[in-house]
Z-matrix of the N, CA and C atoms (Angstrom, degrees):
N
C 1 1.527
C 2 1.557 1 105.52
N 3 1.221 2 113.10 1 130.35
C 4 1.564 3 120.47 2 -178.66
C 5 1.495 4 105.86 3 -74.69
N 6 1.313 5 115.46 4 139.49
C 7 1.504 6 120.70 5 174.32
C 8 1.551 7 106.64 6 -94.73
N 9 1.321 8 112.80 7 168.23
C 10 1.547 9 118.60 8 177.00
C 11 1.513 10 104.00 9 -63.60
N 12 1.319 11 112.85 10 122.77
C 13 1.482 12 112.93 11 -178.61
C 14 1.483 13 111.64 12 -81.42
N 15 1.300 14 119.65 13 161.59
C 16 1.400 15 128.98 14 -174.83
C 17 1.598 16 113.83 15 -56.52
N 18 1.257 17 120.09 16 -40.05
C 19 1.409 18 122.20 17 175.30
C 20 1.598 19 113.56 18 -58.05
N 21 1.356 20 114.55 19 -45.39
C 22 1.460 21 120.05 20 178.50
C 23 1.579 22 108.46 21 -63.71
N 24 1.343 23 113.31 22 -42.05
C 25 1.473 24 113.23 23 -178.72
C 26 1.492 25 108.30 24 -67.87
N 27 1.266 26 117.28 25 -43.05
C 28 1.501 27 119.55 26 -176.33
C 29 1.535 28 111.67 27 -62.60
N 30 1.317 29 115.61 28 -42.47
C 31 1.455 30 118.36 29 173.96
C 32 1.479 31 112.79 30 -59.78
N 33 1.253 32 119.31 31 -45.79
C 34 1.561 33 122.89 32 176.81
C 35 1.534 34 108.86 33 -60.60
N 36 1.303 35 121.58 34 -46.80
C 37 1.435 36 123.76 35 179.88
C 38 1.502 37 113.92 36 -64.20
N 39 1.414 38 117.90 37 -35.11
C 40 1.347 39 122.03 38 -178.92
C 41 1.569 40 111.75 39 -73.23
N 42 1.377 41 113.27 40 -37.39
C 43 1.419 42 117.53 41 173.46
C 44 1.477 43 114.95 42 -62.04
N 45 1.247 44 115.08 43 -45.18
C 46 1.520 45 122.34 44 175.60
C 47 1.457 46 113.28 45 -60.10
N 48 1.328 47 114.57 46 -42.35
C 49 1.489 48 120.96 47 -176.27
C 50 1.504 49 107.32 48 -71.23
N 51 1.268 50 117.45 49 -40.21
C 52 1.506 51 118.18 50 176.24
C 53 1.434 52 114.38 51 -64.89
N 54 1.344 53 118.98 52 -34.60
C 55 1.437 54 121.08 53 175.21
C 56 1.501 55 113.35 54 -72.41
N 57 1.335 56 114.75 55 -31.22
C 58 1.499 57 117.91 56 178.56
C 59 1.599 58 108.36 57 -70.73
N 60 1.284 59 115.74 58 -39.88
C 61 1.428 60 119.60 59 -177.24
C 62 1.580 61 107.92 60 -68.87
N 63 1.227 62 117.25 61 -43.31
C 64 1.512 63 122.36 62 174.83
C 65 1.462 64 111.19 63 -55.86
N 66 1.306 65 118.47 64 -50.61
C 67 1.457 66 125.86 65 177.99
C 68 1.520 67 110.30 66 -54.10
N 69 1.317 68 115.34 67 -48.72
C 70 1.448 69 122.33 68 -178.01
C 71 1.545 70 110.06 69 -60.38
N 72 1.316 71 118.30 70 -46.44
C 73 1.481 72 124.41 71 -172.82
C 74 1.577 73 104.48 72 -73.38
N 75 1.351 74 119.06 73 -36.42
C 76 1.481 75 120.89 74 175.86
C 77 1.533 76 110.28 75 -60.15
N 78 1.365 77 114.59 76 -48.54
C 79 1.492 78 117.93 77 177.04
C 80 1.449 79 113.76 78 -56.95
N 81 1.401 80 119.00 79 -38.99
C 82 1.512 81 122.32 80 176.67
C 83 1.439 82 111.72 81 -58.31
N 84 1.364 83 109.69 82 -48.17
C 85 1.545 84 113.92 83 179.76
C 86 1.439 85 116.15 84 -61.08
N 87 1.328 86 118.13 85 -43.39
C 88 1.462 87 126.97 86 178.35
C 89 1.547 88 104.23 87 -64.41
N 90 1.255 89 123.05 88 -43.82
C 91 1.480 90 118.69 89 177.72
C 92 1.482 91 114.77 90 -67.22
N 93 1.321 92 118.85 91 -34.99
C 94 1.553 93 120.40 92 173.26
C 95 1.537 94 108.55 93 -67.26
N 96 1.256 95 118.46 94 -39.26
C 97 1.535 96 113.89 95 176.98
C 98 1.480 97 118.16 96 -64.25
N 99 1.395 98 110.95 97 -35.69
C 100 1.431 99 116.74 98 178.46
C 101 1.554 100 108.62 99 -68.18
N 102 1.390 101 118.21 100 -44.11
C 103 1.451 102 124.24 101 -179.68
C 104 1.509 103 109.15 102 -60.91
N 105 1.323 104 120.77 103 -35.54
C 106 1.480 105 122.48 104 -178.60
C 107 1.501 106 112.47 105 -86.07
N 108 1.441 107 115.65 106 -4.49
C 109 1.407 108 117.71 107 169.87
C 110 1.621 109 106.74 108 84.00
N 111 1.320 110 117.23 109 12.82
C 112 1.470 111 116.00 110 -178.83
C 113 1.548 112 111.55 111 -87.13
N 114 1.328 113 115.84 112 -15.85
C 115 1.445 114 119.89 113 164.95
C 116 1.410 115 111.98 114 -134.76
N 117 1.296 116 125.90 115 158.90
C 118 1.418 117 127.88 116 178.29
C 119 1.558 118 106.26 117 -82.03
N 120 1.430 119 109.37 118 163.73
C 121 1.463 120 115.48 119 -179.59
C 122 1.586 121 109.08 120 -68.12
N 123 1.308 122 119.38 121 -33.76
C 124 1.489 123 118.87 122 174.34
C 125 1.559 124 110.96 123 -60.61
N 126 1.427 125 116.21 124 -43.91
C 127 1.432 126 116.23 125 -176.98
C 128 1.462 127 106.23 126 -72.16
N 129 1.337 128 128.27 127 -31.83
C 130 1.365 129 125.19 128 175.05
C 131 1.621 130 110.12 129 -62.17
N 132 1.279 131 115.68 130 -41.41
C 133 1.519 132 121.38 131 179.97
C 134 1.582 133 104.74 132 -60.80
N 135 1.303 134 116.55 133 -49.64
C 136 1.450 135 117.50 134 -179.23
C 137 1.507 136 114.78 135 -58.77
N 138 1.407 137 117.24 136 -43.21
C 139 1.407 138 119.79 137 177.77
C 140 1.530 139 111.63 138 -64.89
N 141 1.376 140 118.82 139 -37.98
C 142 1.383 141 120.77 140 177.19
C 143 1.477 142 111.84 141 -62.89
N 144 1.263 143 117.77 142 -43.05
C 145 1.442 144 120.12 143 178.55
C 146 1.601 145 113.72 144 -66.58
N 147 1.280 146 113.30 145 -35.76
C 148 1.443 147 115.86 146 170.88
C 149 1.510 148 113.40 147 -61.85
N 150 1.326 149 114.73 148 -44.81
C 151 1.494 150 120.65 149 178.89
C 152 1.516 151 113.10 150 -60.36
N 153 1.311 152 114.70 151 -38.90
C 154 1.497 153 118.48 152 -179.97
C 155 1.466 154 110.49 153 -70.85
N 156 1.306 155 117.03 154 -37.10
C 157 1.525 156 121.53 155 176.03
C 158 1.582 157 107.40 156 -63.56
N 159 1.306 158 117.82 157 -46.27
C 160 1.500 159 120.66 158 -176.59
C 161 1.455 160 107.84 159 -65.32
N 162 1.409 161 120.45 160 -42.50
C 163 1.458 162 121.39 161 -178.03
C 164 1.578 163 110.71 162 -67.44
N 165 1.346 164 118.01 163 -29.54
C 166 1.507 165 117.86 164 176.85
C 167 1.508 166 106.16 165 -72.62
N 168 1.279 167 119.92 166 -40.13
C 169 1.532 168 117.94 167 178.22
C 170 1.460 169 113.60 168 -65.19
N 171 1.353 170 118.81 169 -38.32
C 172 1.454 171 126.21 170 -178.46
C 173 1.552 172 106.71 171 -69.62
N 174 1.265 173 121.10 172 -41.79
C 175 1.505 174 126.56 173 176.73
C 176 1.580 175 106.16 174 -62.21
N 177 1.188 176 119.52 175 -45.68
C 178 1.451 177 121.43 176 -179.42
C 179 1.530 178 109.49 177 -63.76
N 180 1.314 179 117.07 178 -43.35
C 181 1.488 180 118.58 179 175.84
C 182 1.496 181 115.05 180 -61.35
N 183 1.359 182 115.32 181 -43.20
C 184 1.412 183 117.48 182 179.29
C 185 1.564 184 109.30 183 -65.19
N 186 1.356 185 121.78 184 -35.37
C 187 1.432 186 124.52 185 -179.37
C 188 1.499 187 108.83 186 -69.93
N 189 1.387 188 122.00 187 -39.91
C 190 1.391 189 125.83 188 179.80
C 191 1.558 190 107.44 189 -67.44
N 192 1.364 191 119.09 190 -39.38
C 193 1.545 192 119.72 191 178.95
C 194 1.452 193 109.37 192 -61.89
N 195 1.338 194 116.36 193 -44.60
C 196 1.513 195 119.89 194 -171.17
C 197 1.560 196 106.30 195 -70.99
N 198 1.335 197 118.58 196 -41.49
C 199 1.467 198 118.34 197 172.98
C 200 1.453 199 114.06 198 -61.48
N 201 1.267 200 118.09 199 -41.23
C 202 1.498 201 121.70 200 178.50
C 203 1.518 202 111.49 201 -60.05
N 204 1.329 203 115.14 202 -47.67
C 205 1.424 204 120.44 203 179.53
C 206 1.533 205 110.05 204 -66.37
N 207 1.258 206 120.41 205 -37.71
C 208 1.544 207 125.90 206 178.04
C 209 1.569 208 102.69 207 -58.90
N 210 1.357 209 116.65 208 -58.23
C 211 1.474 210 118.36 209 -175.18
C 212 1.462 211 109.89 210 -56.29
N 213 1.376 212 120.00 211 -40.74
C 214 1.483 213 118.85 212 177.20
C 215 1.469 214 114.83 213 -58.18
N 216 1.250 215 120.20 214 -21.63
C 217 1.475 216 123.98 215 178.88
C 218 1.548 217 115.39 216 -86.14
N 219 1.344 218 114.11 217 -7.00
C 220 1.491 219 117.75 218 -176.49
C 221 1.536 220 110.51 219 -98.81
N 222 1.257 221 115.68 220 157.69
C 223 1.393 222 120.06 221 169.86
C 224 1.587 223 113.26 222 -77.81
N 225 1.294 224 123.44 223 170.21
C 226 1.466 225 123.27 224 -178.40
C 227 1.477 226 107.85 225 -60.66
N 228 1.254 227 122.07 226 -41.80
C 229 1.490 228 125.58 227 -175.84
C 230 1.587 229 104.77 228 -68.27
N 231 1.279 230 119.63 229 -43.83
C 232 1.434 231 118.51 230 -179.29
C 233 1.547 232 112.49 231 -65.78
N 234 1.328 233 113.80 232 -36.18
C 235 1.514 234 115.42 233 177.80
C 236 1.409 235 109.52 234 -67.81
N 237 1.414 236 123.14 235 -37.47
C 238 1.454 237 125.13 236 173.10
C 239 1.522 238 113.31 237 -54.48
N 240 1.363 239 112.32 238 -52.04
C 241 1.468 240 116.38 239 177.07
C 242 1.467 241 112.60 240 -60.23
N 243 1.283 242 120.19 241 -44.05
C 244 1.484 243 120.55 242 176.62
C 245 1.423 244 110.55 243 -57.13
N 246 1.358 245 118.82 244 -49.85
C 247 1.480 246 119.97 245 178.24
C 248 1.474 247 115.58 246 -56.04
N 249 1.239 248 114.25 247 -36.18
C 250 1.628 249 124.34 248 179.49
C 251 1.572 250 103.51 249 -66.55
N 252 1.258 251 119.85 250 -47.17
C 253 1.489 252 122.29 251 -176.45
C 254 1.539 253 107.65 252 -61.80
N 255 1.456 254 118.75 253 -48.60
C 256 1.373 255 122.45 254 179.74
C 257 1.536 256 112.53 255 -60.81
N 258 1.342 257 117.79 256 -34.45
C 259 1.423 258 120.38 257 -179.20
C 260 1.568 259 108.60 258 -74.07
N 261 1.333 260 119.19 259 -32.53
C 262 1.436 261 121.72 260 171.23
C 263 1.535 262 115.24 261 -67.51
N 264 1.313 263 112.75 262 -32.10
C 265 1.504 264 117.56 263 177.91
C 266 1.566 265 110.29 264 -72.60
N 267 1.374 266 116.24 265 -41.13
C 268 1.492 267 120.59 266 175.56
C 269 1.466 268 108.84 267 -61.35
N 270 1.334 269 120.39 268 -45.64
C 271 1.532 270 123.19 269 -178.10
C 272 1.476 271 109.44 270 -58.85
N 273 1.422 272 117.65 271 -39.78
C 274 1.373 273 122.72 272 -176.90
C 275 1.546 274 109.22 273 -68.33
N 276 1.338 275 116.91 274 -42.11
C 277 1.532 276 122.57 275 -178.55
C 278 1.539 277 103.91 276 -61.75
N 279 1.504 278 117.95 277 -48.57
C 280 1.366 279 118.05 278 -177.99
C 281 1.501 280 111.34 279 -62.47
N 282 1.266 281 120.19 280 -38.07
C 283 1.461 282 120.68 281 176.80
C 284 1.548 283 113.09 282 -64.21
N 285 1.369 284 117.29 283 -39.55
C 286 1.471 285 125.21 284 172.54
C 287 1.550 286 111.91 285 -54.24
N 288 1.372 287 108.98 286 -52.33
C 289 1.530 288 112.69 287 -176.86
C 290 1.496 289 110.53 288 -65.47
N 291 1.397 290 120.56 289 -32.16
C 292 1.432 291 120.29 290 -176.15
C 293 1.570 292 102.81 291 -74.77
N 294 1.372 293 121.76 292 -39.99
C 295 1.430 294 122.48 293 177.42
C 296 1.466 295 111.71 294 -58.74
N 297 1.329 296 121.50 295 -47.29
C 298 1.499 297 124.55 296 176.44
C 299 1.506 298 110.22 297 -60.38
N 300 1.308 299 123.45 298 -43.07
C 301 1.368 300 125.05 299 179.73
C 302 1.617 301 111.91 300 -62.40
N 303 1.296 302 117.20 301 -44.14
C 304 1.380 303 130.01 302 176.50
C 305 1.639 304 105.77 303 -57.11
N 306 1.376 305 115.40 304 -52.44
C 307 1.415 306 118.01 305 -179.51
C 308 1.450 307 113.60 306 -60.29
N 309 1.332 308 119.58 307 -42.87
C 310 1.448 309 127.85 308 -176.76
C 311 1.609 310 107.90 309 -61.82
N 312 1.378 311 108.96 310 -42.94
C 313 1.508 312 109.74 311 176.57
C 314 1.490 313 117.74 312 -64.51
N 315 1.321 314 113.75 313 -33.19
C 316 1.571 315 120.31 314 -179.74
C 317 1.502 316 104.71 315 -71.12
N 318 1.358 317 123.03 316 -44.69
C 319 1.421 318 126.51 317 173.87
C 320 1.479 319 111.51 318 -52.86
N 321 1.376 320 118.10 319 -50.10
C 322 1.439 321 121.51 320 -178.20
C 323 1.570 322 112.69 321 -65.04
N 324 1.351 323 113.47 322 -38.83
C 325 1.450 324 118.16 323 177.78
C 326 1.530 325 108.51 324 -67.04
N 327 1.267 326 118.32 325 -37.51
C 328 1.535 327 121.13 326 -179.18
C 329 1.570 328 107.98 327 -65.47
N 330 1.281 329 112.21 328 -44.04
C 331 1.471 330 117.89 329 -179.83
C 332 1.541 331 110.98 330 -63.51
N 333 1.343 332 116.99 331 -38.05
C 334 1.436 333 119.62 332 -179.27
C 335 1.558 334 110.70 333 -69.95
N 336 1.361 335 115.48 334 -35.04
C 337 1.469 336 115.29 335 175.67
C 338 1.482 337 114.98 336 -74.73
N 339 1.228 338 117.34 337 -19.57
C 340 1.497 339 120.45 338 -178.03
C 341 1.496 340 110.06 339 -84.68
N 342 1.258 341 117.54 340 -25.55
C 343 1.534 342 118.96 341 -174.81
C 344 1.502 343 111.49 342 -80.98
């Protein structure tokens, strides 16, 4: 089974890094505009929220593009194996979330009986 090759990983990391730098610089600019009184604090918060949303969308797009490129490099059998591994991971995460919810309920019930 082929593993994610370094070029795909590098592209993904470069994309995420570029987005992070862009978000950082954008926040600096917004902070400067607020400090100079050119925009209000509320406007600055709204812009920052919009930037965070856009960064999240861009990161998701980079992730999807890298996965699509990776899948394109695999044979049908390798894609099927990869899909099965992802399904297993998703099931594990779902199981972990269920376990955490169950533990939280037990702690809450224990706290209610102690009080």
